[in-house]
C-alpha positions in Angstrom: 34.6 57.6 -71.1 37.2 59.1 -68.8 40.7 60.2 -69.8 42.3 57.2 -68.0 40.1 54.8 -70.0 40.9 56.6 -73.2 44.6 56.5 -72.5 44.5 52.8 -71.7 42.6 52.1 -74.9 45.2 54.0 -76.9 48.0 52.1 -75.2 46.3 48.8 -75.9 45.9 49.7 -79.6 49.5 50.8 -79.8 50.7 47.4 -78.3 48.5 45.5 -80.8 49.8 47.5 -83.7 53.4 47.0 -82.5 52.8 43.2 -82.4 51.2 43.2 -85.9 54.2 45.2 -87.3 56.7 42.8 -85.8 54.8 39.8 -87.2 54.7 41.4 -90.7 58.5 42.0 -90.5 58.9 38.4 -89.6 57.0 37.3 -92.7 59.4 39.4 -94.8 62.5 37.9 -93.2 62.4 34.5 -94.9 64.6 35.8 -97.7 67.5 36.1 -95.1 70.7 34.2 -95.8 73.0 32.7 -93.3 75.4 35.7 -93.1 72.4 38.0 -92.5 71.0 35.8 -89.7 74.4 35.6 -88.0 74.7 39.4 -88.2 71.2 40.0 -86.9 71.2 37.5 -84.1 71.7 39.1 -80.6 70.7 38.3 -77.0 67.3 40.1 -76.8 66.1 41.0 -73.3 62.7 42.4 -74.0 59.9 40.6 -75.8 56.3 41.3 -77.0 53.6 39.0 -75.7 52.6 38.1 -79.2 52.1 34.3 -79.5 54.2 32.2 -81.8 52.4 29.6 -83.9 53.3 26.0 -82.8 54.0 25.1 -86.4 56.8 27.7 -86.4 58.5 26.3 -83.4 58.2 22.8 -84.7 59.7 23.8 -88.0 62.7 25.4 -86.3 63.4 22.4 -84.2 63.0 20.0 -87.1 65.5 21.9 -89.1 67.8 22.4 -86.1 68.0 18.6 -85.7 70.5 18.6 -88.6 73.0 20.3 -86.3 76.3 18.4 -86.2 77.3 16.2 -83.3 80.3 13.9 -82.8 79.5 10.4 -84.0 76.0 11.7 -84.7 75.1 10.8 -81.1 72.7 13.9 -80.9 73.0 14.2 -77.1 70.5 17.1 -76.7 67.0 17.1 -75.2 64.9 20.2 -75.7 61.8 21.0 -73.6 59.4 23.7 -74.9 57.2 25.5 -72.4 54.5 28.1 -73.1 51.2 29.4 -72.0 49.7 28.8 -68.5 52.4 26.3 -67.5 55.2 28.7 -68.3 53.5 31.5 -66.4 53.0 29.3 -63.3 56.6 28.3 -63.4 58.1 31.8 -63.7 55.7 33.0 -60.9 57.0 30.3 -58.6 60.7 31.1 -59.5 60.0 34.8 -58.9 58.9 34.0 -55.3 62.0 31.9 -54.7 64.4 34.5 -56.2 63.0 37.3 -54.2 63.3 35.2 -51.0 66.9 34.4 -51.9 66.2 30.7 -52.3 68.6 30.0 -55.1 69.5 26.3 -55.4 73.0 24.8 -55.6 74.3 24.7 -59.2 75.4 21.4 -60.6 78.2 23.3 -62.3 79.3 26.9 -62.5 78.5 29.2 -65.3 81.9 30.8 -65.2 85.3 29.8 -63.8 85.8 31.2 -60.2 88.9 33.1 -61.4 87.9 34.2 -64.9 91.2 35.3 -66.5 92.1 38.2 -68.7 91.0 39.2 -71.4 87.7 37.2 -70.8 87.1 38.9 -67.5 87.2 42.3 -69.2 84.9 41.1 -72.0 82.3 40.0 -69.5 82.6 43.2 -67.4 82.4 45.6 -70.4 79.4 43.7 -71.7 77.6 44.0 -68.4 78.4 47.6 -67.9 77.2 48.4 -71.5 73.9 46.7 -70.7 73.2 48.6 -67.5 74.4 51.9 -69.0 71.7 51.5 -71.7 69.1 51.2 -68.9 70.5 54.1 -66.9 71.4 51.8 -64.0 74.5 53.1 -62.3 76.8 50.8 -60.4 75.5 52.1 -57.0 71.9 51.3 -58.0 72.1 47.8 -56.6 68.3 47.3 -56.3 67.7 48.5 -59.9 70.4 46.0 -61.2 68.9 43.2 -59.2 65.4 44.0 -60.6 66.8 43.9 -64.1 68.6 40.6 -63.4 65.3 39.2 -62.0 63.8 39.6 -65.5 66.0 36.7 -66.6 63.7 34.4 -64.6 60.6 35.5 -66.5 62.4 34.9 -69.8 62.2 38.7 -70.4 58.5 38.3 -71.2 59.0 35.9 -74.1 56.0 33.7 -74.9 58.0 30.6 -75.5 60.8 29.1 -73.3 63.1 26.2 -74.0 65.2 24.2 -71.6 68.2 22.2 -72.9 69.2 19.1 -71.0 71.3 16.1 -71.6 72.3 12.8 -69.9 75.0 13.5 -67.4 76.6 10.2 -68.3 77.9 11.8 -71.5 81.3 13.3 -71.5 82.2 17.0 -71.7 82.9 16.7 -75.4 79.1 16.4 -75.9 78.5 19.8 -74.4 79.8 21.4 -77.6 77.2 19.3 -79.5 74.4 20.9 -77.5 75.9 24.3 -78.1 75.9 23.8 -81.9 72.3 22.6 -81.7 71.3 25.7 -79.8 73.1 28.1 -82.2 71.3 26.4 -85.1 68.0 27.0 -83.3 68.8 30.7 -82.7 69.8 31.3 -86.3 66.7 29.6 -87.6 64.6 31.7 -85.2 66.3 34.8 -86.5 65.5 33.8 -90.1 61.9 33.4 -89.0 61.8 36.9 -87.7 62.0 35.9 -84.1 64.5 36.9 -81.4 66.2 34.8 -78.7 68.3 35.0 -75.6 70.3 32.0 -74.3 70.3 32.0 -70.5 72.6 30.1 -68.2 71.1 31.9 -65.2 68.8 28.9 -64.9 71.7 26.9 -63.5 70.7 28.5 -60.2 67.4 26.6 -60.2 68.2 23.0 -61.3 66.0 21.3 -58.8 63.0 23.4 -59.6 63.4 22.9 -63.3 63.9 19.1 -62.8 60.7 18.9 -60.8 58.8 21.1 -63.3 59.9 19.1 -66.3 59.8 15.7 -64.6 63.5 15.0 -65.3 65.1 11.8 -64.2 68.2 11.6 -62.0 70.5 11.3 -65.0 69.3 14.5 -66.7 71.3 17.7 -66.4 70.0 21.2 -67.2 72.5 23.1 -69.4 70.7 26.2 -70.4 67.5 28.0 -71.0 66.4 30.0 -74.1 63.9 32.8 -74.4 62.2 33.0 -77.8 59.7 35.5 -79.2 59.2 38.7 -81.1 61.6 41.4 -79.9 60.1 44.5 -78.3 62.1 46.9 -80.6 60.9 49.9 -78.7 62.4 48.8 -75.4 65.6 50.7 -74.4 67.6 47.6 -73.8 67.2 46.6 -77.4 69.4 49.5 -78.3 72.4 48.2 -76.3 75.7 48.3 -78.2 77.3 44.9 -78.2 81.1 44.5 -78.1 82.7 41.8 -80.2 86.2 40.5 -79.7 88.0 37.9 -81.8 91.3 36.1 -81.4 92.4 33.9 -84.2 95.6 31.9 -84.3 96.7 31.0 -87.8 99.2 28.1 -88.3 99.5 27.6 -92.0 102.5 25.5 -93.2 104.3 26.1 -96.4 102.7 23.1 -98.1 99.2 24.3 -97.2 100.0 27.9 -98.2 101.3 26.7 -101.5 98.3 24.6 -102.1 96.0 27.5 -101.2 97.9 29.8 -103.6 97.4 27.4 -106.5 
């Protein structure tokens, strides 16, 4: 056996061991409480190709269905994709992306004139991500290649698309957001990692065709889900958190609280 073959075998064994280690950690994580899940959840952009049992996904979605919604209308629809269909879809999107064939978005991911301080939040987060990967601002090609990883769900073995009936009002958008957050926290509890992706707004027609959506369905977001590749450099990114809270507590409320 040549050196190249030996090296490949060692690399294969290493990948398998990494996958086993991650799954074992996942089995240990079921003692996690809500606060721990909130603290641990992050947008992961590198996944192992280790499969996720169908029963795990079904359990997460069943529990997440208890997420709140105004009037209990439950406006969300979730589409789970994995295996050969997922690979065929991301291969098709990769061809379109590299050819510059993005599709008109039904709505924008960000306001055209994102105002301060939110503009700075977004800029600092992006720069921190690229800095972790050693991609300087002038490395346009490298940054495009990294962005292209969005459209392969960063290698995650399971993808979800969230849609809802466009005849709902904007108020129902927040319901879908609460449903998604519940899914992400439950996935974290199960030892899985996630990344919510609005980049899929750039391929609404391709997604509609792939999923067989009707004319009233709107794509809101995608979600990558799988076991995090904890050895990937991008996992080490430092996330920046900002919080603005406005307290308006009247004397009556304050007195009642003091009691």
